[in-house]
N, C-alpha and C positions, 0 to 999 in steps of 0.2 A: 761332926763325920759321925754318921753311924758305928757301931760298935760290928765292925765287918767281923772282927775274929769268933765273935757269939753266929754269924751267920749257918745256914747249914752249911754242909762240905758244899765246893762244884766239881766236879769228874771232872778231866780235861775233855774228854770224850763219851761219849753213852752210845749204840747203835742206834739207827733208828728203822725198831723192827714193829710192823703196820698187822691188819688186819691178811694182809693177803699172804704174809709167810707163815701169819700161823699155818693158813684152809691149807695151802701146797703142803705142808712138814701134812700135816697129820694127812692130806690125800695118802701120801708117800707111806704114811708109816698103815694103814686103812691097804693101801697095796699091798706091802708085805715086801718095799723097797729099802732096806736098808742095807745091803754093801755098796758094791763099784756098776754094780750090775743094771740092770735095767732101762727101762725108760727119759726117770726122771736126768740122771746126767747125759742122755743123750739130746735131749729137748732143752736143757742148759749148754751145752758145747755151741746145739744151731744155734739157740738165741744169741751167743757168744760173737760168731760168727760172724753174723749179719750185722748184730751193731757192731765194731769192732771194724770190718771191712774187711774181714778176709775169708780164705778158703777156707782157712782148717782151725779147731779150739780144741784143743786136749787138754781136759781137768785135770789138777792135779792136789795132790794135799798140800802144801800151801808155794806161797811165792819164788819164799830160797831154793827150795827140789825145784821151782821152774825155774832159775839162771844157773842148777848145775846141769839141769836135760836138754837146756839150750847148748849151754856148751860145750857139753857131752856129743850132742846130734850134729856140733860140726866139726867133730872130734882135734878140738882143739887140745894141744899137748906138749909134751915140755921143746922148747926151743921156740915157742908162736911168742907173742905178745899183744896183751890185746888193753885199747888204752882205756883207763875206768875213768872219773871226776876221782878225784878225792873227797869230796863230801859228796856222800853219798854215805849209807848203809852198807854194812862188811858185809853180810851179804852180796852185793857186785865182788866184792875182791876174794871173797870165799872162793864161789864157785871158779873162777880164773883160778884161783892155788889151787883146788884140790883135783884138777883138772892135768896139774902140769907145767901148765903156762904161767905170766912172768904178770902183773897187774902193771901197767906201765902210769901212774898217776899223776890226772892233769887239773891243774885249779878252777873254784867257779865263777862262774860270770858276778859281777855288787850284784845285777840289776834284778835277775832270774834265779839270779843261787842255783841255776845244775852250769854243767858243761862251762869253762867258757873255749866257746868253737875258737876264738885267737887263739888260740893254744896250742891247738891241737898238733897241727900240720909239724911244728918242732919236735916235737915228742915217736913221729910216725920213724919206723927205723925200717936196714929190707927183713926185722923177724919178725915186723907187726902185722898180725893177721884181722887182724876186727876191733870195732870202737863198740864197747855199752853206751850207749845212748841212756841217759835215765832223767825224769822230768820229777822236776823238785818241789813237791809242797804244795804244788796246783798251778802253776804256770808248765808251757811246754820247752824242749830243751833244742834251738832251732837245727830244726830237724832237713831242712832244705839244704842250710852249708855243708852237715854234718853225713848229707845221701850223697855231696856234691864229690865229698875229697874223697871220701869211700870210693866211686863211682874215679877218681882217680888214679888213687893205687889201687885198685883191685884186694880193698879191705871189705870184710862182710861185717853191715850189724846190726847189734846188736841191740833191741831197746826197750827198756823196763820201763814201762807204761805203772808200775802198779802202784801211784798214787796220782794219775791222771785220767780216771774213771771216768768216759765220757765228753773231757776232754777233745779241744781241735789244732789239729799247728796247718798253716795255709792251705784249710779247705779239708782237709785229713782227718781222720781220728787216730788220738794217740791209740799205740798198740797196734797204728798198722803201717808201720814204716818199717824200714829195712827187712833182714834175710828174715828173720825170726823175732818174734814178742814176744814179752811174760806179764802177766799183772801176780798180785798180790791181794785177794780175797780177807786177807785179817779182821779183827771185828770192827778199829776204825776208818775202812774202807768206805767210798760212798756205796758201794759193794760188799757187801759179806758174805761168804758163806761161815762163819765161826772161823774159823781158819782152811786154807783154797789156795788156791792158785791155775794160771792158764798159761798156755802156752797155745799163741798165734803165731800160724804159717800158711803162706800162698802156695808152698813145696812139697810136693808131692811125697819124695824122697824121707825131705826133713821129718815131714809130719810122722811118716809110717816109720818112723825114726826112734820119734818121741814119745809112741802107746809100746813100741818096747819098749827101752830104756822104760819106762814107765809101769809097766807090768811083767816086771821077771822078763822079758825076753820070751813068752811061753811060746814056743813050735802052730804054728799052723796049722802043721803039720800031724804033730805028733806033741801035743801037748807040753810031755813033760821034757825032753831034749831039749837042750839053752844052746843055741847056739855062741852066745855072749852075755856078758853078764847084763842084768839088768838091777833095779832097785824095785822094793813097792812102792811108790808112788801114789797109788791109787788115790781118786777124793769118795767119799760115798754117794749116796743120795739122798738120805738126808740132807747133807750137808748140800748139792747141786738143783733143788727144791730149795731151799730157804735161798738162792744166789740166785736161782730164778724169777722168785717171788723182786727182788732187791733190783731183778736187771731191769723191770719193767717196771722201776717206778726212780729208773737211774733219775730221766731229767728232772721229775718235783725232787727228788733233794742237793741237784744242782742247782736250779732254784732256793733253793730254801739255804742251800752255803754261799752261795753268793751275796742270798740278804744281808746275812750274818757276818762278810768279812765287808760287807757296805756299811753297817753300821759297823763295825770296828772304826773304820778306815773314818766315818768320816768324828767318833769321839775322841780320839785317839792322836789324830792329826795335830797338835798341836801339845802334847804333852813335851817337855825337853830333853834330849840326847834321846832319842827313838826313833827309830829305822822301821817305819813299816813298807806291809808287799807289797809291790807292785801290782796294781788291779788290774791293768792292761802292759801288758807287753805284745808289738808289729800287731795288733787288733785286735789282737789275742786274751779276750778276756778269762782276770782267775781267777778258779776255779775252789778255790779256797777246801782244799782239803782239811787241811790245818788253817787255822791266824796266825803269822809270823812273825815277833820282832826279835828285832835287831839290835843292843847295844850301840851307837857311839863305838868308837875304838879307841877316842882318848879318854873315857869316863875308865877314874881306877874298879868298879863295879863291874863283878860279872854277872854270865849268867844265874850258875849257883844261887848266889845269893836275893838275883830277884826271884829265882823262883824257891826258894825259903822264905824270903819275903811276902810272895801268892799264897806261901802252904798259912803260912803263919795268918794271912787275910782267911783262912777261910776256898782258897779256889789254888783249884788240879792245875799245873802246866806242867811239861816236859822239856826238855835244854833240843835244841841242834843235835845233828851226829857231828860225831868227834871226825874229826878229818883221818880219809885210812893211813897218809904220810903220816902220823904218828900212835897210829898202834904197834899194843905193847904183843899183842898177836898176829903182827905182819917181822917178820925176820926182818931183821937192820940189811943183810944185803938186799930184800927185794925194796924194800922201799929205798934204799940206794939205790935202783934200777932209774928208779927216773929226778929225771935232772931237771932243775931248778927251786924256788922258791913257791909256798904257797899262799899266800898272804889273806886272799878273801876267804878262802879252806878255813883261817885259825880264826878270823877276823867271826865270823857265823857260828865254830867248833863252842869256841872263848863267848862269844855274846850275843847269842841268838836262842829264842825258846820261845814256844808256842800256849796259848792261852786260851779258855774251856773256847772250844764252838762246836756247839752238839746240835740237830735238827728237835724240835723242842725247847731248847733250852729257856729257861727261866728269864724275862723281859726283861728282873733287874740284873742280870749275871753285866752289863754291860756297867752301867754304871759304879758293881763295884770291880771292879778290874781295876775302871779309870780309876777310885778312887784309889786303892792298892800303890797299882802301880806310880803315878803323881806322887802318892806320900814315900814311895823308896828313890824315884827319884830324884827326889828336893833334897832330901835328910843328907845333913851332911856326917 
């Protein structure tokens, strides 16, 4: 076998930046637009609204503040409950907690790794105001059933499509569901602005509130009189120029990522004790934001050990999200407000990790990953 340790280190993710991105950013610089004003931001927001099937798009400085602004725009607060998947990034729970509302956690689905829609209804109480639906790692939530629950119980649906750029669900673009949606444009996303985020909505009032929240609630009548406290969540023009080019190349990025996913599916499918992501769910093809794998629950080894082994072989890897109901940063009383158990999320958190999967990745990486994983899985 090749001496994997001596081969070049392969990062888990590399942004897909090309000549179009360089041209747009240079044009933006040449035109003198570096702040959050100007045509590049407007062009980016209009292009996003069109692509994701929304009336309004409001660009912000990152995906976390997009969630916080969305929650604030809906005026969620103390006494309110929001149903949140326990298997997600902490930004989701933090946005709810910072509003004063209480997140009620629900376990993950073992196939899609998104929120288990079969367990949502049991978590609804008279205090429930909203459901936060988060698309995870390349497959969408079951939005049809989530929207039906929202209609039946009079709940707002907040959609976090941070990991679902270009993904669809039942014929609609992710980012186009519910009263309000959010995206992240972090460096490892299908569309990146370096750091950045987006709020999407069809609601005139919410769009206006989100613009105010983003920009310190400057008055339209007399600028430095503020009737409400907002934040500086603005996105700069240089980032918008980068994002516009990325958005225009989104389809080719998805095609390339799906080719990466298919190659991994082919090469890793026979490895013992390893669960691969679903390639298709309800007719929707995985678009592989990341390529995640999960060790069988019965294995004594865990994700941290696998990641260390891959690192020794010169391969980057990252752990899956750690479940929200086990987060030390979240108060015990909040965690205990959620009823039931969370076996799928705990399995994913303990046993799940993702491997290098980026556009332009050297072709020999697939074999290196296979060899390293096989050695890890079969070692006694």
